[in-house]
N, C-alpha and C positions, 0 to 999 in steps of 0.2 A: 661755550654754549652747552646747556645740558641736553642729554639725550631725550628725544621725544618718543614716548611710547603711547600708543593710542589705547589706554586702559579702558575707555568706555566701550569701544568695539570689542576688545578681547573679553571683557566681562560679559557683554551681551551675547557673544558667541558661546561661552561656557554656560551661561544661564539657559540659553535655548536648548542645549543638549541635556542639561540636568533636569530641565522641565519635562522633556520628552521621556526621561528614564524614570520618572516618578512612578512608584508602584513596584519597582524592582526590589530584590532582596538584598539586605545588608549594604555593602559598599558599592553595589552596582547602581545605587541611586544617587550617591553623594560624593564619591571619590572621582575626581575629574577623569583620570586616565581610564579607570575601570568602566565608568559610565559611558565614556566615548567609545570604547571597544564594544560594550554591550549594544549601544545604539546602532553602530555600524553593522554588527553581526545581525541585529534584527532587521535592518534594511536589506541585507543579503537574502535572509530567509523570506522576507516579504516578496522580493522580486522572484525568487525561485518558486514560491508557493502560488503566486498568481498564475504561473504556468501549470503547476500540478493540479490546481483547482479544476481546470478545464478537463484534465485527464480523469480526475475523480468523478466529475459529473457525468462524463460520457460513459464510464463504467457503470455508474449507478443507473443511468437510462437503459443501457443494454440489459442489466439484470432485471429491471422492471418489465421491459418489453418481453424478455424470454419467459419470465414467470407468467405473464398474462397470455402469451401465445401458446404456452404448453397446456393451459386450461382448455384450449380449443384444439388440441391434438397436433400442434405444429411447433417446430423449434424456431428459435430466433433466426438461425441461418436461413432456414427455408422461407420464413416470412420476409426477411430483408431481400432475399433473391427474387422472390415473386413481386415484391413492391417495386424493386428496381426494374424488373422486366416489363411491368405494366406502367411504368412512368408515373407512379403516384408520387407527387412532390411533398411528402411528409418526412421531416427529419426525425432523428431519434429523440430529440427533446419533446417534440409535439406528440409522437407516438407514446412516449413514456407517460406524458401528462394525460392523454386519453385513457391509457390503460389504468391509471390510478383513479382518475376523477370522473370519467365518463365511459364506463365499460360497454354501454350499448353502442357508442360510436366505434369503439375499438372492435367490438364483435362485427359491426358492419363492414369495417375494413378487412377483417379476416375473411369474412364471407365473400367479399368482392375479389379477393386474390385467390381463393381456393378454386 
């Protein structure tokens, strides 16, 4: 009896990876072993950078809040300490958005904690 190899499934598996590596340079898009390694490495980077993205945004928010707070003679550290002390429930994301898009509201927050 001949050996049965499920070539339909094998080809589908390879095509799926090769389709996802389209747009890569040289053999990374069409040589199976290279494409497979490229794809798996890309998934690793994607997983890692979903975590790093959160760090990057938090750092950006802090920089924006600090820049806005310094216009009113206060540092980021002082502002966040006073906000925590007065139990104002605004997180860094909201504060940074206010500082960028609604300076009057941000100024009101600054005046309330001074």
